[in-house]
C-alpha positions as YAML, in Angstrom:
chain: A
units: angstrom
residues:
- id: 1
  name: LYS
  ca: [-0.02, 0.00, 0.00]
- id: 2
  name: GLU
  ca: [1.31, 3.46, -0.94]
- id: 3
  name: PRO
  ca: [1.84, 5.97, 1.82]
- id: 4
  name: GLU
  ca: [-0.91, 8.63, 2.28]
- id: 5
  name: VAL
  ca: [-0.44, 11.78, 0.24]
- id: 6
  name: THR
  ca: [-0.21, 14.98, 2.30]
- id: 7
  name: ILE
  ca: [-0.02, 18.61, 1.46]
- id: 8
  name: VAL
  ca: [3.50, 19.80, 2.35]
- id: 9
  name: GLU
  ca: [3.35, 23.35, 1.03]
- id: 10
  name: LYS
  ca: [0.01, 25.11, 1.27]
- id: 11
  name: MET
  ca: [-1.15, 27.89, -0.99]
- id: 12
  name: LYS
  ca: [-0.81, 31.46, 0.09]
- id: 13
  name: ASP
  ca: [-3.46, 34.18, 0.46]
- id: 14
  name: LEU
  ca: [-3.45, 36.50, -2.43]
- id: 15
  name: THR
  ca: [-5.01, 39.74, -3.63]
- id: 16
  name: ALA
  ca: [-5.45, 40.46, -7.30]
- id: 17
  name: GLN
  ca: [-6.83, 43.50, -9.10]
- id: 18
  name: GLU
  ca: [-9.71, 43.08, -11.52]
- id: 19
  name: GLY
  ca: [-8.48, 41.81, -14.95]
- id: 20
  name: GLU
  ca: [-5.28, 40.27, -13.41]
- id: 21
  name: ASP
  ca: [-4.52, 36.50, -13.19]
- id: 22
  name: ALA
  ca: [-4.54, 34.85, -9.79]
- id: 23
  name: VAL
  ca: [-2.18, 31.82, -9.36]
- id: 24
  name: PHE
  ca: [-2.52, 29.33, -6.47]
- id: 25
  name: GLU
  ca: [-0.17, 26.35, -5.87]
- id: 26
  name: CYS
  ca: [-0.18, 23.39, -3.51]
- id: 27
  name: LYS
  ca: [2.77, 21.00, -3.19]
- id: 28
  name: LEU
  ca: [2.12, 17.41, -2.21]
- id: 29
  name: SER
  ca: [4.39, 14.93, -0.41]
- id: 30
  name: ARG
  ca: [4.61, 12.92, -3.65]
- id: 31
  name: GLU
  ca: [3.07, 12.45, -7.02]
- id: 32
  name: THR
  ca: [-0.35, 10.70, -6.91]
- id: 33
  name: ARG
  ca: [-3.13, 9.35, -9.13]
- id: 34
  name: GLU
  ca: [-5.58, 10.20, -6.40]
- id: 35
  name: GLU
  ca: [-8.15, 12.73, -7.52]
- id: 36
  name: SER
  ca: [-7.51, 16.33, -6.50]
- id: 37
  name: GLN
  ca: [-10.16, 19.13, -6.64]
- id: 38
  name: TRP
  ca: [-10.17, 22.86, -6.60]
- id: 39
  name: PHE
  ca: [-13.06, 24.95, -5.22]
- id: 40
  name: LEU
  ca: [-14.10, 28.57, -5.17]
- id: 41
  name: GLY
  ca: [-16.36, 28.63, -2.12]
- id: 42
  name: ASP
  ca: [-18.55, 25.58, -2.62]
- id: 43
  name: LEU
  ca: [-18.24, 25.58, -6.42]
- id: 44
  name: ARG
  ca: [-15.97, 22.89, -7.88]
- id: 45
  name: LEU
  ca: [-13.70, 24.37, -10.46]
- id: 46
  name: GLN
  ca: [-12.89, 22.77, -13.87]
- id: 47
  name: SER
  ca: [-10.52, 23.84, -16.63]
- id: 48
  name: ASN
  ca: [-12.01, 26.22, -19.16]
- id: 49
  name: GLU
  ca: [-11.04, 29.45, -20.98]
- id: 50
  name: LEU
  ca: [-10.77, 31.40, -17.67]
- id: 51
  name: THR
  ca: [-9.66, 28.65, -15.29]
- id: 52
  name: GLU
  ca: [-6.54, 26.55, -15.80]
- id: 53
  name: ILE
  ca: [-5.84, 23.56, -13.63]
- id: 54
  name: ARG
  ca: [-2.54, 21.79, -14.05]
- id: 55
  name: VAL
  ca: [-0.37, 19.18, -12.37]
- id: 56
  name: GLN
  ca: [3.41, 19.05, -12.78]
- id: 57
  name: GLY
  ca: [4.94, 16.28, -10.66]
- id: 58
  name: ASN
  ca: [3.80, 16.84, -7.11]
- id: 59
  name: VAL
  ca: [2.81, 20.52, -7.69]
- id: 60
  name: HIS
  ca: [-0.86, 21.29, -8.35]
- id: 61
  name: THR
  ca: [-1.62, 24.73, -9.80]
- id: 62
  name: LEU
  ca: [-4.81, 26.73, -10.36]
- id: 63
  name: VAL
  ca: [-4.81, 29.86, -12.52]
- id: 64
  name: LEU
  ca: [-7.88, 32.10, -12.53]
- id: 65
  name: ARG
  ca: [-7.52, 34.33, -15.58]
- id: 66
  name: LYS
  ca: [-8.78, 37.98, -15.71]
- id: 67
  name: VAL
  ca: [-10.41, 37.84, -12.27]
- id: 68
  name: THR
  ca: [-13.55, 39.80, -11.52]
- id: 69
  name: PRO
  ca: [-15.24, 40.76, -8.27]
- id: 70
  name: GLU
  ca: [-17.28, 37.55, -8.51]
- id: 71
  name: ASP
  ca: [-14.02, 35.59, -8.10]
- id: 72
  name: ASP
  ca: [-13.59, 37.01, -4.58]
- id: 73
  name: GLY
  ca: [-13.78, 34.29, -1.92]
- id: 74
  name: THR
  ca: [-12.00, 31.27, -0.51]
- id: 75
  name: ILE
  ca: [-10.08, 28.96, -2.84]
- id: 76
  name: SER
  ca: [-9.76, 25.40, -1.55]
- id: 77
  name: PHE
  ca: [-7.64, 22.47, -2.72]
- id: 78
  name: ARG
  ca: [-8.55, 18.91, -1.70]
- id: 79
  name: VAL
  ca: [-6.78, 15.61, -2.12]
- id: 80
  name: GLY
  ca: [-7.76, 12.54, -0.15]
- id: 81
  name: GLN
  ca: [-8.61, 13.59, 3.43]
- id: 82
  name: HIS
  ca: [-6.42, 16.75, 3.20]
- id: 83
  name: GLU
  ca: [-7.48, 20.29, 2.35]
- id: 84
  name: ALA
  ca: [-5.78, 23.73, 2.08]
- id: 85
  name: SER
  ca: [-7.49, 27.08, 1.71]
- id: 86
  name: ALA
  ca: [-6.50, 30.62, 0.82]
...
């Protein structure tokens, strides 16, 4: 059995001006096939023209492009039983 994946570097709080991109990163203890999820409040985020979700090794990144006042709120990242918020 593989060891449990944990979040070793949590994302940082960030302030972005309207029209800027906001970038959030979480670093995990190791690469995993376990599903990870990003949320804005209770809304699960998916990749589209304004939201980019990428994984490079054990680093998970969320990019919110051209933020608006509606993007204000808590961003959460979940993997397994672990969660980080900013």
